[in-house]
C-alpha positions as CSV (number, residue, x, y, z in Angstrom):
1,M,185.7,-6.3,-52.7
2,V,185.7,-10.1,-52.0
3,L,185.3,-12.6,-54.8
4,C,183.0,-15.5,-54.2
5,G,183.9,-17.3,-57.6
6,Y,186.7,-17.5,-60.2
7,P,186.1,-14.9,-62.8
8,Q,185.5,-16.9,-66.1
9,S,186.9,-14.0,-68.1
10,I,190.3,-14.7,-66.8
11,A,190.9,-17.7,-69.1
12,K,190.9,-15.2,-72.0
13,L,194.0,-13.5,-70.6
14,C,196.4,-16.3,-72.2
15,R,199.6,-14.0,-71.6
16,L,198.8,-13.5,-68.0
17,K,201.9,-14.1,-65.7
18,E,200.7,-13.6,-62.2
19,L,197.1,-14.4,-60.8
20,L,196.7,-13.1,-57.5
21,L,193.3,-14.3,-56.0
22,E,194.3,-14.6,-52.3
23,S,191.8,-13.6,-49.4
24,N,188.6,-14.2,-51.2
25,S,185.7,-16.7,-50.7
26,I,186.5,-18.8,-54.0
27,E,185.5,-22.4,-53.4
28,C,186.8,-24.0,-56.7
29,L,188.9,-23.2,-59.8
30,P,187.9,-24.2,-63.3
31,D,189.7,-26.6,-65.5
32,E,190.2,-23.7,-68.0
33,L,193.0,-22.4,-65.9
34,S,195.1,-24.7,-68.1
35,S,194.7,-22.1,-70.8
36,L,197.1,-19.6,-68.9
37,V,200.1,-21.2,-70.3
38,F,202.3,-18.2,-69.3
39,L,201.3,-18.3,-65.7
40,H,204.3,-18.3,-63.2
41,V,202.6,-17.4,-60.1
42,L,199.3,-18.6,-58.7
43,N,198.1,-17.1,-55.3
44,V,194.9,-18.6,-54.1
45,N,195.9,-18.3,-50.4
46,S,193.0,-17.8,-47.9
47,N,190.1,-18.9,-49.8
48,L,187.5,-21.8,-49.4
49,L,189.1,-24.3,-51.9
50,T,188.5,-28.0,-50.9
51,L,190.3,-29.2,-54.2
52,L,192.7,-28.0,-57.1
53,P,191.7,-29.1,-60.6
54,T,194.2,-31.4,-62.6
55,S,194.6,-28.6,-64.8
56,V,196.9,-26.8,-62.4
57,C,199.2,-29.8,-63.2
58,Q,199.2,-28.7,-67.0
59,L,200.7,-25.1,-65.9
60,A,204.2,-25.8,-67.2
61,S,205.4,-22.4,-66.8
62,L,204.3,-22.3,-63.1
63,T,207.0,-21.7,-60.6
64,K,205.2,-20.5,-57.5
65,L,201.9,-22.1,-56.2
66,Q,200.4,-20.5,-53.0
67,I,197.4,-22.3,-51.6
68,S,197.7,-22.0,-47.8
69,D,194.8,-21.5,-45.6
70,N,192.2,-23.2,-47.6
71,R,190.1,-26.3,-47.0
72,L,192.2,-28.5,-49.1
73,T,191.9,-32.2,-48.3
74,Q,194.1,-33.7,-51.5
75,L,196.2,-32.5,-54.3
76,P,195.9,-33.5,-57.9
77,S,198.2,-36.3,-58.8
78,G,199.5,-34.7,-62.0
79,K,199.1,-38.0,-64.0
């Protein structure tokens, strides 16, 4: 099954450590991603992302961010 969007219910999984969404058709990630404070791994390889939300910079526990094979034109500054 291929996802076309980010499942909003994931934001409720506040203790989630790995989020593997590779090889889908996801075009954007929501700012609510910042609620995943225990997230260590975010894999969104091979999607249709054109930008990452600034909330990715707020994921203090994140140690591995996989974003290859997307349509990204810029990355958030983290300010």
